[in-house]
VMD Tcl script that builds the backbone (N, CA, C; Angstrom):
set m [mol new atoms 276]
animate dup $m
set s [atomselect $m all]
$s set {name element resname resid chain x y z} {
  {N N MET 1 A 29.465 37.784 -13.599}
  {CA C MET 1 A 29.237 38.524 -12.385}
  {C C MET 1 A 28.493 39.808 -12.731}
  {N N SER 2 A 27.415 40.097 -12.038}
  {CA C SER 2 A 26.609 41.267 -12.358}
  {C C SER 2 A 27.115 42.509 -11.621}
  {N N TRP 3 A 26.746 43.646 -12.154}
  {CA C TRP 3 A 27.120 44.933 -11.597}
  {C C TRP 3 A 25.878 45.614 -11.058}
  {N N GLN 4 A 26.053 46.419 -10.029}
  {CA C GLN 4 A 24.970 47.234 -9.491}
  {C C GLN 4 A 25.129 48.635 -10.045}
  {N N VAL 5 A 24.099 49.129 -10.724}
  {CA C VAL 5 A 24.153 50.444 -11.357}
  {C C VAL 5 A 23.213 51.389 -10.620}
  {N N THR 6 A 23.734 52.556 -10.217}
  {CA C THR 6 A 22.920 53.585 -9.575}
  {C C THR 6 A 23.046 54.882 -10.364}
  {N N LEU 7 A 22.092 55.759 -10.159}
  {CA C LEU 7 A 22.129 57.084 -10.764}
  {C C LEU 7 A 22.436 58.104 -9.679}
  {N N SER 8 A 23.311 59.042 -9.973}
  {CA C SER 8 A 23.544 60.140 -9.030}
  {C C SER 8 A 22.290 61.001 -8.987}
  {N N ALA 9 A 22.177 61.849 -7.978}
  {CA C ALA 9 A 21.018 62.737 -7.864}
  {C C ALA 9 A 20.915 63.641 -9.092}
  {N N ARG 10 A 22.043 64.104 -9.567}
  {CA C ARG 10 A 22.066 64.960 -10.759}
  {C C ARG 10 A 21.568 64.196 -11.986}
  {N N ALA 11 A 22.027 62.954 -12.143}
  {CA C ALA 11 A 21.625 62.141 -13.291}
  {C C ALA 11 A 20.134 61.813 -13.240}
  {N N GLU 12 A 19.585 61.571 -12.050}
  {CA C GLU 12 A 18.146 61.300 -11.933}
  {C C GLU 12 A 17.324 62.479 -12.435}
  {N N LYS 13 A 17.732 63.684 -12.096}
  {CA C LYS 13 A 17.037 64.876 -12.576}
  {C C LYS 13 A 17.153 64.984 -14.097}
  {N N GLN 14 A 18.329 64.671 -14.625}
  {CA C GLN 14 A 18.544 64.753 -16.070}
  {C C GLN 14 A 17.697 63.733 -16.811}
  {N N VAL 15 A 17.558 62.537 -16.259}
  {CA C VAL 15 A 16.763 61.484 -16.903}
  {C C VAL 15 A 15.313 61.930 -17.033}
  {N N ASN 16 A 14.790 62.605 -16.022}
  {CA C ASN 16 A 13.399 63.055 -16.060}
  {C C ASN 16 A 13.129 64.048 -17.186}
  {N N ARG 17 A 14.171 64.726 -17.665}
  {CA C ARG 17 A 14.005 65.718 -18.732}
  {C C ARG 17 A 14.289 65.155 -20.124}
  {N N LEU 18 A 14.690 63.904 -20.222}
  {CA C LEU 18 A 15.028 63.315 -21.523}
  {C C LEU 18 A 13.776 62.917 -22.304}
  {N N PRO 19 A 13.856 62.945 -23.643}
  {CA C PRO 19 A 12.763 62.401 -24.448}
  {C C PRO 19 A 12.607 60.893 -24.191}
  {N N VAL 20 A 11.420 60.377 -24.423}
  {CA C VAL 20 A 11.109 58.981 -24.100}
  {C C VAL 20 A 12.033 58.009 -24.832}
  {N N ASN 21 A 12.293 58.234 -26.113}
  {CA C ASN 21 A 13.153 57.293 -26.852}
  {C C ASN 21 A 14.582 57.283 -26.313}
  {N N ILE 22 A 15.066 58.407 -25.816}
  {CA C ILE 22 A 16.409 58.467 -25.238}
  {C C ILE 22 A 16.421 57.758 -23.883}
  {N N LYS 23 A 15.357 57.926 -23.096}
  {CA C LYS 23 A 15.247 57.205 -21.825}
  {C C LYS 23 A 15.295 55.703 -22.056}
  {N N ASN 24 A 14.566 55.237 -23.068}
  {CA C ASN 24 A 14.549 53.799 -23.368}
  {C C ASN 24 A 15.935 53.293 -23.731}
  {N N ARG 25 A 16.675 54.052 -24.523}
  {CA C ARG 25 A 18.044 53.664 -24.874}
  {C C ARG 25 A 18.954 53.657 -23.642}
  {N N LEU 26 A 18.771 54.644 -22.766}
  {CA C LEU 26 A 19.559 54.709 -21.542}
  {C C LEU 26 A 19.301 53.479 -20.678}
  {N N TYR 27 A 18.033 53.132 -20.493}
  {CA C TYR 27 A 17.714 51.965 -19.666}
  {C C TYR 27 A 18.276 50.679 -20.272}
  {N N TYR 28 A 18.312 50.609 -21.594}
  {CA C TYR 28 A 18.916 49.454 -22.257}
  {C C TYR 28 A 20.427 49.420 -21.977}
  {N N LEU 29 A 21.074 50.576 -22.046}
  {CA C LEU 29 A 22.503 50.663 -21.729}
  {C C LEU 29 A 22.762 50.243 -20.287}
  {N N LEU 30 A 21.943 50.728 -19.352}
  {CA C LEU 30 A 22.126 50.375 -17.944}
  {C C LEU 30 A 21.945 48.878 -17.725}
  {N N ALA 31 A 20.996 48.270 -18.422}
  {CA C ALA 31 A 20.796 46.823 -18.308}
  {C C ALA 31 A 22.011 46.067 -18.836}
  {N N GLU 32 A 22.600 46.553 -19.932}
  {CA C GLU 32 A 23.814 45.921 -20.467}
  {C C GLU 32 A 24.977 46.042 -19.492}
  {N N ILE 33 A 25.116 47.197 -18.861}
  {CA C ILE 33 A 26.188 47.382 -17.883}
  {C C ILE 33 A 25.994 46.428 -16.713}
  {N N GLU 34 A 24.754 46.298 -16.241}
  {CA C GLU 34 A 24.473 45.381 -15.135}
  {C C GLU 34 A 24.846 43.948 -15.476}
  {N N GLN 35 A 24.537 43.520 -16.686}
  {CA C GLN 35 A 24.754 42.130 -17.078}
  {C C GLN 35 A 26.176 41.849 -17.556}
  {N N SER 36 A 26.748 42.784 -18.324}
  {CA C SER 36 A 28.002 42.487 -19.014}
  {C C SER 36 A 29.206 43.292 -18.545}
  {N N GLY 37 A 29.005 44.287 -17.708}
  {CA C GLY 37 A 30.131 45.062 -17.217}
  {C C GLY 37 A 30.201 46.453 -17.794}
  {N N VAL 38 A 31.182 47.202 -17.330}
  {CA C VAL 38 A 31.274 48.631 -17.648}
  {C C VAL 38 A 31.856 48.932 -19.024}
  {N N VAL 39 A 32.616 48.045 -19.594}
  {CA C VAL 39 A 33.213 48.283 -20.912}
  {C C VAL 39 A 32.167 47.961 -21.965}
  {N N ARG 40 A 31.685 48.980 -22.668}
  {CA C ARG 40 A 30.612 48.830 -23.629}
  {C C ARG 40 A 31.081 49.203 -25.023}
  {N N GLY 41 A 31.982 48.445 -25.570}
  {CA C GLY 41 A 32.528 48.712 -26.891}
  {C C GLY 41 A 31.526 48.572 -28.010}
  {N N ASN 42 A 30.361 47.992 -27.741}
  {CA C ASN 42 A 29.341 47.829 -28.774}
  {C C ASN 42 A 28.450 49.065 -28.917}
  {N N TRP 43 A 28.669 50.100 -28.099}
  {CA C TRP 43 A 27.907 51.343 -28.199}
  {C C TRP 43 A 28.731 52.379 -28.960}
  {N N PRO 44 A 28.058 53.293 -29.709}
  {CA C PRO 44 A 28.788 54.274 -30.508}
  {C C PRO 44 A 29.643 55.205 -29.654}
  {N N ASN 45 A 30.838 55.445 -30.129}
  {CA C ASN 45 A 31.783 56.371 -29.514}
  {C C ASN 45 A 32.057 56.060 -28.049}
  {N N TYR 46 A 32.036 54.767 -27.704}
  {CA C TYR 46 A 32.400 54.384 -26.342}
  {C C TYR 46 A 33.853 54.771 -26.120}
  {N N GLY 47 A 34.154 55.240 -24.924}
  {CA C GLY 47 A 35.531 55.563 -24.593}
  {C C GLY 47 A 35.752 55.550 -23.097}
  {N N LYS 48 A 36.959 55.189 -22.723}
  {CA C LYS 48 A 37.358 55.230 -21.327}
  {C C LYS 48 A 37.983 56.597 -21.085}
  {N N LEU 49 A 37.434 57.359 -20.142}
  {CA C LEU 49 A 37.907 58.716 -19.898}
  {C C LEU 49 A 39.138 58.737 -19.006}
  {N N ASP 50 A 39.162 57.916 -17.995}
  {CA C ASP 50 A 40.338 57.717 -17.158}
  {C C ASP 50 A 40.206 56.350 -16.511}
  {N N ASN 51 A 40.880 56.101 -15.405}
  {CA C ASN 51 A 40.891 54.762 -14.817}
  {C C ASN 51 A 39.509 54.202 -14.523}
  {N N ASN 52 A 38.615 55.017 -13.996}
  {CA C ASN 52 A 37.317 54.508 -13.557}
  {C C ASN 52 A 36.118 55.129 -14.261}
  {N N ARG 53 A 36.321 56.054 -15.183}
  {CA C ARG 53 A 35.209 56.734 -15.860}
  {C C ARG 53 A 35.115 56.299 -17.308}
  {N N HIS 54 A 33.867 56.150 -17.769}
  {CA C HIS 54 A 33.583 55.713 -19.127}
  {C C HIS 54 A 32.454 56.578 -19.687}
  {N N HIS 55 A 32.328 56.602 -21.024}
  {CA C HIS 55 A 31.203 57.298 -21.638}
  {C C HIS 55 A 30.880 56.654 -22.981}
  {N N CYS 56 A 29.673 56.906 -23.470}
  {CA C CYS 56 A 29.295 56.512 -24.824}
  {C C CYS 56 A 28.142 57.395 -25.280}
  {N N HIS 57 A 27.889 57.368 -26.574}
  {CA C HIS 57 A 26.767 58.112 -27.128}
  {C C HIS 57 A 25.521 57.233 -27.033}
  {N N ILE 58 A 24.463 57.792 -26.509}
  {CA C ILE 58 A 23.189 57.084 -26.463}
  {C C ILE 58 A 22.493 57.234 -27.808}
  {N N ARG 59 A 22.622 58.424 -28.394}
  {CA C ARG 59 A 22.097 58.662 -29.731}
  {C C ARG 59 A 23.011 59.634 -30.442}
  {N N LYS 60 A 23.414 59.259 -31.647}
  {CA C LYS 60 A 24.224 60.151 -32.462}
  {C C LYS 60 A 23.300 61.101 -33.205}
  {N N GLY 61 A 23.839 62.152 -33.730}
  {CA C GLY 61 A 23.044 63.102 -34.490}
  {C C GLY 61 A 22.999 64.441 -33.785}
  {N N ASN 62 A 21.945 65.181 -34.078}
  {CA C ASN 62 A 21.825 66.509 -33.495}
  {C C ASN 62 A 20.474 66.647 -32.835}
  {N N PRO 63 A 20.354 66.755 -31.538}
  {CA C PRO 63 A 21.446 66.754 -30.567}
  {C C PRO 63 A 21.931 65.341 -30.269}
  {N N CYS 64 A 23.177 65.262 -29.934}
  {CA C CYS 64 A 23.811 63.998 -29.564}
  {C C CYS 64 A 23.667 63.830 -28.053}
  {N N TYR 65 A 23.184 62.669 -27.622}
  {CA C TYR 65 A 23.027 62.395 -26.194}
  {C C TYR 65 A 24.105 61.423 -25.734}
  {N N VAL 66 A 24.668 61.674 -24.563}
  {CA C VAL 66 A 25.735 60.837 -24.017}
  {C C VAL 66 A 25.422 60.438 -22.578}
  {N N ALA 67 A 26.089 59.382 -22.145}
  {CA C ALA 67 A 26.035 58.958 -20.748}
  {C C ALA 67 A 27.468 58.828 -20.254}
  {N N VAL 68 A 27.699 59.252 -19.015}
  {CA C VAL 68 A 29.013 59.133 -18.384}
  {C C VAL 68 A 28.813 58.381 -17.072}
  {N N TRP 69 A 29.600 57.323 -16.883}
  {CA C TRP 69 A 29.482 56.543 -15.652}
  {C C TRP 69 A 30.851 56.282 -15.063}
  {N N GLU 70 A 30.850 56.012 -13.754}
  {CA C GLU 70 A 32.091 55.806 -13.020}
  {C C GLU 70 A 31.990 54.545 -12.172}
  {N N VAL 71 A 33.058 53.762 -12.169}
  {CA C VAL 71 A 33.140 52.596 -11.294}
  {C C VAL 71 A 33.514 53.112 -9.918}
  {N N THR 72 A 32.612 52.959 -8.954}
  {CA C THR 72 A 32.875 53.480 -7.617}
  {C C THR 72 A 33.471 52.428 -6.690}
  {N N ASP 73 A 33.242 51.151 -6.987}
  {CA C ASP 73 A 33.830 50.088 -6.159}
  {C C ASP 73 A 33.991 48.833 -7.014}
  {N N LYS 74 A 35.227 48.469 -7.307}
  {CA C LYS 74 A 35.503 47.307 -8.149}
  {C C LYS 74 A 35.290 45.982 -7.414}
  {N N LYS 75 A 35.421 45.997 -6.095}
  {CA C LYS 75 A 35.286 44.754 -5.339}
  {C C LYS 75 A 33.850 44.249 -5.326}
  {N N ILE 76 A 32.901 45.165 -5.201}
  {CA C ILE 76 A 31.503 44.746 -5.174}
  {C C ILE 76 A 30.776 45.106 -6.470}
  {N N ASN 77 A 31.521 45.511 -7.488}
  {CA C ASN 77 A 30.974 45.837 -8.810}
  {C C ASN 77 A 29.877 46.897 -8.739}
  {N N LEU 78 A 30.243 48.074 -8.303}
  {CA C LEU 78 A 29.302 49.184 -8.157}
  {C C LEU 78 A 29.641 50.278 -9.161}
  {N N VAL 79 A 28.621 50.718 -9.915}
  {CA C VAL 79 A 28.778 51.750 -10.940}
  {C C VAL 79 A 27.764 52.852 -10.670}
  {N N GLU 80 A 28.208 54.114 -10.833}
  {CA C GLU 80 A 27.283 55.233 -10.699}
  {C C GLU 80 A 27.281 56.044 -11.990}
  {N N VAL 81 A 26.095 56.257 -12.544}
  {CA C VAL 81 A 25.946 57.118 -13.714}
  {C C VAL 81 A 25.927 58.545 -13.196}
  {N N GLU 82 A 26.853 59.361 -13.700}
  {CA C GLU 82 A 26.955 60.726 -13.183}
  {C C GLU 82 A 26.427 61.784 -14.134}
  {N N TYR 83 A 26.229 61.448 -15.413}
  {CA C TYR 83 A 25.701 62.435 -16.355}
  {C C TYR 83 A 24.956 61.731 -17.475}
  {N N VAL 84 A 23.809 62.282 -17.831}
  {CA C VAL 84 A 23.046 61.839 -18.997}
  {C C VAL 84 A 22.467 63.092 -19.626}
  {N N GLY 85 A 22.810 63.342 -20.868}
  {CA C GLY 85 A 22.285 64.541 -21.523}
  {C C GLY 85 A 22.984 64.803 -22.832}
  {N N THR 86 A 22.904 66.037 -23.273}
  {CA C THR 86 A 23.485 66.400 -24.557}
  {C C THR 86 A 25.007 66.438 -24.478}
  {N N HIS 87 A 25.614 66.254 -25.602}
  {CA C HIS 87 A 27.067 66.183 -25.713}
  {C C HIS 87 A 27.733 67.502 -25.305}
  {N N GLU 88 A 27.060 68.617 -25.583}
  {CA C GLU 88 A 27.655 69.930 -25.319}
  {C C GLU 88 A 27.967 70.169 -23.850}
  {N N LYS 89 A 27.149 69.603 -22.950}
  {CA C LYS 89 A 27.307 69.873 -21.536}
  {C C LYS 89 A 27.978 68.706 -20.793}
  {N N ALA 90 A 28.466 67.721 -21.509}
  {CA C ALA 90 A 29.056 66.535 -20.878}
  {C C ALA 90 A 30.336 66.885 -20.114}
  {N N PRO 91 A 30.520 66.299 -18.944}
  {CA C PRO 91 A 31.691 66.610 -18.109}
  {C C PRO 91 A 32.910 65.769 -18.483}
  {N N TYR 92 A 33.510 66.044 -19.596}
  {CA C TYR 92 A 34.709 65.289 -20.011}
  {C C TYR 92 A 35.923 65.887 -19.380}
}
mol reanalyze $m
mol bondsrecalc $m
mol representation Tube
mol addrep $m
């Protein structure tokens, strides 16, 4: 069963400021979420933040880039990415 992935308005602005290689990794992550679901244990430092929020590192190192997404509706498989950017400013 596939998932529908959307970006929040804040995340869309953040994506526009990312380096190209980080954008490519993000789009790959979003494609995996769409096809395989929200639990992405194959990505570095993946973790479940609470019942409906998840995060993982898009790129390790300095600076470290992370993505945070939330399941907004389990019945219709809807996910919203709420943050994409450096680890320092991540909303954990």
